[in-house]
C-alpha positions as CSV (number, residue, x, y, z in Angstrom):
1,M,70.9,29.5,-201.6
2,L,67.6,30.9,-202.7
3,E,68.6,31.2,-206.3
4,Q,70.0,27.6,-206.4
5,F,66.7,26.3,-205.1
6,F,64.6,28.2,-207.6
7,R,66.8,27.2,-210.5
8,N,65.6,23.7,-210.2
9,N,62.3,24.9,-211.8
10,P,62.9,28.5,-213.0
11,E,59.7,28.7,-215.0
12,L,57.6,27.9,-212.0
13,H,59.5,30.4,-209.8
14,I,60.0,33.3,-212.2
15,Y,58.5,35.7,-209.7
16,S,60.7,34.5,-206.8
17,L,63.9,34.6,-208.9
18,G,63.0,38.1,-210.1
19,D,62.4,39.3,-206.6
20,L,66.0,38.4,-205.7
21,D,67.0,41.4,-207.7
22,D,68.1,44.5,-205.7
23,F,65.1,46.4,-207.2
24,F,62.6,44.1,-205.4
25,W,64.7,42.6,-202.6
26,P,63.9,45.2,-199.9
27,Y,60.2,44.2,-200.1
28,T,60.8,40.5,-199.6
29,T,60.6,38.1,-196.6
30,W,61.7,34.5,-197.2
31,Y,60.8,31.4,-195.2
32,A,62.5,28.0,-195.8
33,L,61.9,24.5,-194.5
34,T,65.1,22.6,-194.2
35,V,65.8,18.9,-193.4
36,D,69.3,17.9,-192.5
37,E,70.5,21.3,-193.8
38,K,68.9,20.7,-197.2
39,V,66.3,23.2,-198.3
40,E,63.0,21.4,-199.1
41,S,60.6,24.3,-199.6
42,I,60.6,28.1,-199.7
43,A,57.8,30.6,-199.4
44,L,58.0,34.3,-200.2
45,L,56.0,37.2,-198.7
46,Y,56.2,40.3,-201.0
47,T,55.3,43.7,-199.5
48,G,56.0,46.0,-202.5
49,Q,52.3,46.6,-203.0
50,P,49.7,47.9,-200.5
51,L,48.4,44.3,-200.0
52,P,51.1,41.8,-199.1
53,T,51.3,38.7,-201.4
54,L,52.4,35.3,-200.3
55,L,53.9,33.0,-203.0
56,A,53.7,29.4,-202.0
57,L,54.3,27.3,-205.1
58,S,55.8,23.8,-204.9
59,E,56.1,20.5,-206.7
60,Q,55.8,18.9,-203.3
61,P,52.6,20.4,-201.8
62,S,52.8,18.3,-198.6
63,V,56.2,19.7,-197.8
64,M,55.1,23.3,-198.5
65,S,52.0,22.7,-196.3
66,T,54.4,21.9,-193.4
67,L,56.2,25.1,-194.0
68,L,53.0,27.2,-194.2
69,I,51.7,25.7,-190.9
70,S,55.0,26.7,-189.2
71,I,54.9,30.3,-190.4
72,N,51.1,30.9,-190.0
73,H,51.6,33.1,-186.9
74,L,54.2,35.2,-188.7
75,L,52.0,36.2,-191.6
76,P,50.0,39.5,-191.9
77,E,46.4,39.7,-190.7
78,K,45.3,40.0,-194.4
79,F,47.2,39.0,-197.5
80,Y,46.8,37.8,-201.0
81,A,48.2,34.4,-201.9
82,H,49.3,32.2,-204.8
83,F,49.0,28.6,-203.8
84,S,49.8,25.3,-205.5
85,P,46.6,23.3,-205.7
86,G,45.2,22.3,-202.3
87,L,47.5,24.4,-200.2
88,E,44.7,26.9,-199.3
89,G,43.3,24.2,-197.0
90,T,46.3,24.7,-194.7
91,F,44.6,28.0,-193.6
92,Q,41.0,26.8,-193.3
93,R,41.0,26.8,-189.5
94,T,42.7,30.2,-189.0
95,H,41.6,32.3,-191.9
96,L,38.6,33.4,-194.0
97,I,39.5,32.4,-197.5
98,E,38.1,34.2,-200.6
99,V,38.7,32.4,-203.8
100,H,40.0,34.4,-206.8
101,G,40.1,31.6,-209.3
102,E,42.4,29.0,-210.8
103,H,45.3,30.2,-212.9
104,Y,47.9,28.9,-215.2
105,K,51.6,29.7,-215.2
106,M,52.8,29.9,-218.8
107,A,56.3,30.1,-220.2
108,L,57.5,31.3,-223.6
109,K,58.8,28.2,-225.2
110,D,59.0,29.1,-228.9
111,R,60.6,32.5,-229.4
112,S,60.6,32.3,-233.2
113,V,56.9,33.2,-233.4
114,V,57.1,36.8,-232.1
115,K,59.9,37.5,-234.5
116,R,57.6,36.9,-237.5
117,I,55.0,39.4,-236.3
118,D,54.9,42.9,-237.7
119,V,54.9,45.1,-234.6
120,S,55.8,48.4,-236.4
121,S,52.7,50.0,-235.0
122,V,53.8,49.4,-231.4
123,I,55.7,52.1,-229.4
124,R,57.8,51.9,-226.3
125,L,56.3,53.6,-223.3
126,F,58.1,55.8,-220.8
127,V,57.5,57.7,-217.6
128,S,56.3,60.6,-219.7
129,D,53.4,58.4,-220.7
130,L,52.3,57.8,-217.1
131,D,49.1,59.8,-217.2
132,D,47.9,58.0,-220.3
133,I,48.8,54.7,-218.9
134,R,46.8,55.4,-215.7
135,H,43.8,56.5,-217.7
136,L,43.8,53.3,-219.8
137,Y,44.1,51.1,-216.7
138,Q,41.3,53.0,-214.9
139,D,39.0,52.5,-217.9
140,S,39.9,48.9,-218.9
141,Y,41.8,47.2,-216.0
142,P,41.0,48.8,-212.7
143,D,42.2,45.8,-210.7
144,N,45.7,45.9,-212.2
145,W,48.9,45.5,-210.3
146,F,50.8,48.3,-212.0
147,D,53.9,49.7,-210.3
148,Q,55.0,52.9,-212.1
149,R,58.6,52.2,-211.0
150,M,58.7,49.4,-213.6
151,L,58.5,52.0,-216.4
152,D,62.2,52.6,-215.7
153,S,62.9,49.1,-217.1
154,K,61.8,50.4,-220.6
155,Q,59.8,47.2,-220.9
156,Y,56.3,48.6,-221.4
157,F,54.8,48.9,-224.9
158,G,51.6,50.3,-226.3
159,I,49.5,51.3,-229.3
160,R,48.0,54.7,-229.8
161,K,45.0,55.5,-232.0
162,E,43.9,59.1,-232.6
163,D,46.6,60.1,-230.0
164,T,45.0,57.9,-227.4
165,L,46.7,55.0,-225.7
166,V,44.4,52.0,-226.4
167,S,46.5,48.9,-225.7
168,I,49.4,48.1,-223.4
169,A,51.6,45.3,-222.3
170,G,54.2,45.4,-219.5
171,I,55.9,43.5,-216.7
172,H,55.3,42.6,-213.1
173,V,58.9,41.3,-212.5
174,Y,62.0,41.9,-214.5
175,S,65.7,41.1,-213.7
176,E,68.5,41.0,-216.2
177,E,70.8,39.8,-213.4
178,Y,68.7,36.7,-212.8
179,G,67.5,36.4,-216.4
180,V,63.8,36.4,-215.8
181,A,60.7,38.4,-216.6
182,A,57.0,38.1,-215.9
183,L,54.5,39.7,-218.2
184,G,51.6,41.6,-216.7
185,N,49.2,44.6,-216.8
186,I,48.2,43.6,-220.4
187,T,44.9,45.2,-221.5
188,T,43.2,46.8,-224.5
189,H,40.5,49.5,-224.2
190,S,37.0,48.0,-224.7
191,D,36.3,50.2,-227.7
192,W,39.4,48.8,-229.5
193,R,39.3,45.1,-228.7
194,N,39.1,42.2,-231.2
195,K,41.5,44.0,-233.5
196,G,44.6,42.0,-232.5
197,Y,46.2,44.9,-230.6
198,G,46.8,42.8,-227.5
199,T,48.7,40.3,-229.5
200,L,50.8,43.0,-231.1
201,V,51.9,44.7,-227.9
202,T,52.6,41.4,-226.2
203,A,54.7,40.2,-229.2
204,R,56.7,43.4,-229.1
205,L,57.3,43.1,-225.4
206,C,58.4,39.4,-225.7
207,S,60.7,40.4,-228.6
208,S,62.3,43.1,-226.4
209,L,62.6,40.8,-223.3
210,S,64.1,38.0,-225.4
211,E,67.2,40.2,-225.9
212,K,67.7,40.6,-222.2
213,V,66.5,37.5,-220.2
214,E,66.4,33.7,-220.5
215,H,63.0,32.9,-219.0
216,I,59.8,34.8,-219.9
217,G,56.5,33.8,-218.2
218,L,53.1,35.0,-217.2
219,N,50.0,34.2,-215.1
220,V,46.5,33.9,-216.6
221,K,43.1,32.8,-215.3
222,T,42.1,29.4,-216.7
223,D,38.8,30.7,-217.9
224,N,40.3,33.7,-219.8
225,L,40.0,31.9,-223.1
226,P,40.8,34.8,-225.4
227,A,44.0,35.5,-223.4
228,L,45.0,31.9,-223.4
229,A,44.5,31.7,-227.2
230,C,46.6,34.8,-227.7
231,Y,49.5,33.6,-225.5
232,K,49.5,30.1,-227.1
233,K,49.6,31.7,-230.5
234,L,52.7,33.7,-229.4
235,G,54.6,30.5,-228.4
236,F,53.6,30.2,-224.7
237,E,52.9,26.9,-223.1
238,I,51.2,26.0,-219.8
239,I,53.6,24.7,-217.2
240,A,51.6,24.6,-214.0
241,S,48.3,25.5,-212.4
242,Y,47.8,27.3,-209.1
243,G,45.1,29.2,-207.2
244,E,44.8,32.8,-206.1
245,F,43.1,33.7,-202.8
246,M,42.5,36.5,-200.4
247,L,43.0,35.5,-196.7
248,Q,41.9,37.3,-193.6
249,R,42.7,36.0,-190.2
250,K,39.6,35.0,-188.2
């Protein structure tokens, strides 16, 4: 039932589709609003990270708002949230809301682009690279959402210079069973930026994922112009906007 609902707009719901996979499923709690036995809206609470995250994305915000009001008392005291525009207002009376910016959801529409890029300098990363990966994130992306379990997917790629890992691209969600992947944890060390390394590692990742899944997407802040330019150059298109927020019950 969940999969059927999300398949109506798979690129908007890549994270939710991916979280149906057995790898993520134990960390999920799902809430659905039904009318005459028809599912109208679904929200997901993911607890696979120290801070729970609520995904509430919908093409019908008013319907999702009704669902959120009904589950407000069931949610954690503190959680992160992805809301379709305006849905944060549902929690104004009950929660302190910290804004973390407007974001775009993007989807890879033109897969031919990445196939034309020379990615011979990019290497696949494994669990044996974990220490180097952690050091790079600590230096260049301390607020990352890296889950080391995802290295088992073999969908992390990087560039080394002088035996140092200087650029990396990986995934937040990956499911061959449900045919989806969400890019994430992409960064380049500040000393090695503006050399195109981010484009190369992302292209190599997209090429690898294209062999395994049907839908490839990512989230990016609307004001991150260099990243937006990079993703568009690689064949990604904007499909929706949403907001990210931190909520703490009053």
